N, C-alpha and C positions, 0 to 999 in steps of 0.2 A: 505495501501499498506506499501509496506515495502522496506528501502533502504538499499542497500550495503555498508557497509563500507570498501572494500578491498585496502589494503596496498600494491600497485602497488611495490614501490620501495622494501618491503621484498621479492615481486617475485619476480623481476629482480635480489634481492642479489642470492638468492637461486637458481636462474636459470641462467647458462651463456645466457643469450637470444639472439638469432637471428630470422629473418623476419621467419624461420621455426617456430618457437614457435607462432611468431604473428599471422601467416596462422592458425594454429593450434586453437588460444585462442577462438573464439567464439564455436567452437564442445564442448571444454574442460569445459569453461563456461558453458554451457547450464547440461553437465554431473553432474559437482561439484554441480550445483544447485538444479536438480532431486536427485543426493545423498544425499544433505543435507533434502531435504521436506520428500522424501520417501523411501531413501536408494537404493543402488545397491548391486547386488549380483559381483559385481567387486572391491568392496570395503569392507573389511570384517569389519564386526559390525554396518555399516553405518544404515542398517535398525533399529536397536535394539536404535540408537541413533538420527533420524530423527524425523524432524517437528512430526508427523504423529503419531510416536509412545509418542514421548513427550507430545503432544493433549492428546493422550489416560489417561496418568496417569495425565495429569493435570487435567481432567476432572472429573476422582475419586475424587483428592485434594477438589476440589472447590465448584462441585456441590452438589446436596441431595440426595446420593443413586441414581447417575443413573444406567440405565440399561445397562447390557456391550455392547447391539447394539449401544446404545446412545454413551457413552464414547467413542467407536472406531467409529464411524459415520461419519469419514472424508473423503475426495477425495483430489486428487489432480492430475492439468493437467501437464503436460509433456513437458518442454520447450525442445528447438530445437535452433540450431544456427543462424538462422534468428530471431527468438523470445524468449530470453532468460528470460521468462515470466511461474510460474508457480502459478497457482492459488489453494489456499487450500477454500473447504466451505465444509459443512456439507452434508453428502450422504440423498439423497430422497430418494430411492429405495431400499428396498420394502416400505417401510413408509418416510413420512417424519419426519427429524428432525430441519430442518433448524429455525422454527419457534420459537421449544423451546430452541435451543441454541444460536440462534440471542437473542433471549431476556435476557438470563444470561453476553451473552457479552456484548451488547448494554444497558441494562435494556431497561426499558416501561413496559407499561401494558401488562401480560400476562393472559391469560384467557385458560384454557382447553377447547378442540373444543368442547365435548358435552355441555359447557352450551350454546351453540348457538341452540342445538336440541332444548329446552326447552323456553330460552327466546324467541325464533322465530318462536315457536308451535302457528297455529291458535287457539289454544284451552288456551294460555296465558290471565289467567286475572289480570294481575295486576304486574307483576315483569318487572321493569323499563328496558328499554335497555343498553346494558352495565353491568349490572349488573354480578357479579361473583355468583357460588353457591358451597356453603363448604356442607361437610355431618355433622346431627345432629349429636347427643348424640342415636338415635332412627337408625340409619342406618345401625348399626351391626344386626337388625332384617332382613335387605333388603340382602346384600351381605358381604363381606368380603374384606378390601382393601387388594391390592397384596401387595408382600416384599419391594418395591417401595415406598408404601402410597398412590397409587393411587387406584381409583374407577375402577374396571373390567370393559371391554364394555359390555359383556353380560347382566350384571346387570342392565346397563343404558336401553340396548336395551331391557330388560326386564320391567322396568319402562314407557319405550314409547310407547309400545304395550299395557298399561292398561291405557292409557290416557281414561278419559270419564268427561262429565259434570252433568251426571245423574244415578243416579243409583247406587245399593252396591253389590256388590258379595261375596260370601265366603270369598275371599281375600282381599274384597273391591277394588278400582281404582281408579287411581291418577288423582290429582287435580293440577294445574298448575297456580300459581298467589296468590294475598293478601286474606285469608276468611274475608268475613262481619262479621262485630261486634267484639267485643273486641280490642286488640292492639297485633293482631300476625301478623308478618312480612310475608311480600311475601316468596314465596318459592316454593317447591315441595312437597306438601303432598299425604297420606295415606288415603280415607275415608274409614275406619272401618264399620263391620259392628252394632258395637254400637253406631254410626253415631258420633265418636270419628274422628275429622280430626289428624293423627298424620306427624308431620314434620319431612321429610327424609332429603333436601337441604332444607337451609338458601340462600337467594339471599342477598348480602353483593354487597358495590360500588369494583368496579373494584382496582384493588392493581398496583398500581404503582412498578415496582421494580427498584434495584440500580444494577449497572452491577458487577458482580461478580466472573467473568471467564476472565483473560486478556490472552485472547488467541493467539491476537497480540504478547504482550510481550513475551508469552512463545515461539512463532515461529520465533520472530525474533532474540534471543536471542540462539535458536540453532543453525539456520543459518549463522549466524555471528561467532558461534564457530566453526566450520567444514568448511565452504565456502571456504576459502582461500588455507585451507590443501589438499582440495578435488580438487580443482583447479589446484596445483600447481603438484599432483602425476598424475590426469587425462592427464596434458597438458604436462608432460614427457612422458609418456605412448604414446600420440596418437605421439609426432613427433620419438619417438625412433618408432612406427612403421610403421609409413610413409619413414623414412628411410630405414628400412628394406624393402621394397616395391620395393626402389631404383627410 
């Protein structure tokens, strides 16, 4: 929740205040808030200075190589004169961004969704619940990380389709769990025809991440910087329009 600090005295000094201005204040405030949050075609340059634009640039600074769709993945509700409220949230269509962005804003435990596909798999034989899976040096033989450092969904799907508990094929099959004997760690392994278990993904304890993306601070600073000016501008425009209507 962001509280706006509006200098009413400054507003009254800038405008020769009348009852007409008071009447237009709720509508003008809603317009000013919408312009500060997502920009307005009626206020030149407001879109480029808006909170949504600032969040996109901030995401590129604070996050580790975010996808363009993630950095720009914000939406805002529209304020009106009865509810001068605008809520900024991550976009969750066509795919969900909330989990990733909220984790970087608030901190906490973060884990790719595909981890659960292995940890909760019925063939899992020893990966502890809550583990996170990270690629080993042998992963490069399975697939490439994308340019953002993520495992591709197609490679994960391919491994899941090859999960088995017995037998070895020309390409081997996939074992999930902790191999018997030795001191091998829990993870995802490929059974090679040579009877070698090749570790592809290693299970590690879930990692707790600190908050690194001060999104609320960025939003707050942007709105505080522009809201009062937009409010003055919209109030004057609305009073003038009503006067012209007679």
